[in-house]
N, C-alpha and C positions, 0 to 999 in steps of 0.2 A: 931854226927855232932857238931862242935864247935859253941859257942854262936855267934861268928863273922859271920860265914857262914850262920847260921840260920837267923840272923838279916838281912844280905845282901839279902838273898832270899826273906824275907818278904818285904823289901823295893823295890825290883824289881817289885812287884805286886801293886805298889801304885795306878796306874790308875784303876785297877780292883777293889780295895778297895774303891776308891773314887766314882766309879760308884755305888757301893752298898749303900754308904751313899746318893747318889743322888736318887736312887730308894726309899730308906726308907723315905727320906725327902718328896719326891713327893707323896708317898702313903698317908702320913699324912697331908701334906700342899702343895697342887698342885701348888700354886703360888711361892713356894720357889725356890731359886737358890743355886747351890753348886759350889764352886771353890776350887782349891788347891793353897796355897800360901807358901811362905817361901823357904827354901833351896831346897826342892824337886822340886818345880815349876821352880826354877832358875837353876836347874841342878848342884847344888853345895853341895848336901847332902853327908854325911859321914856315917860310920857305926853306929854312935851314934845319928843320926838324927831321928826325927819323921816326920810324914806326917801331915801337918797343913791343916785341912779341914775347910773351911769358909762356913757357912750356913747362907743364907740371908732369913729371914722370913718376911711375909707381916706385915705391921704396925698393931698394936693392939694385936699381939700375945704375950703371956707370953713366952719370949724367953728362960728363964732358964728351964721352964717345957718342952717346945718344944724340946730343945736340948737333954734332958734326954730321951724323947720318941723316938727321931730319933736314938740316940745311941743304945738304947735297941732293936729297930726294926732292925737296921743294923746288930746287933749281933745275934738276935734270929731268924729273918726271912731270912736274906741274908748271914748268916754265916761269918761275919767278926770275925776273931779269937780274943779271949779275950786278947791275948798277943800282938796283932798287935800294932806297935808303931805309934799311931795317937793322935792328939790333935784337938778337935773340938772347933772352935771359932764361936759363934752364935750371930747374931745381927739382928736388923730390917733392911729393905731395905735401909732406909736413912742412918743408921749407917754404913752399908756395903759399901756404896759409899765412905765414908771417909776412911775406912780401905783399900779398893782397891786402892785409890789414893796414900796412903803412903806405900803400899806394893811394893815390886819389881815386878817381873813377876807374873801375875795372870792367872791361867789356868781354864777356865770354863769347868765344867763337865756336860754332858748330852746334 
């Protein structure tokens, strides 16, 4: 299979992968919220796109540490492929509000 076809097949599963990140985030931080932003949410992705996952954590959480935990859980427990083209953007709830305001379309997951 060519790289292009392989990548396109991966991208077609963006909602499934986003749901896995939602489950991983909620397992660890029940108050968290997960969104997809960027070109995939806007329906303008290309073969070189990645899936931008926005995770909003409750105030007071160490966001950098929480982001790492969620990514590991999504991959280890929910089988997100290690080569899946995703980028996780993690913020507190208040920071997320700002990000959502300046993003184009925002798709809530879960």
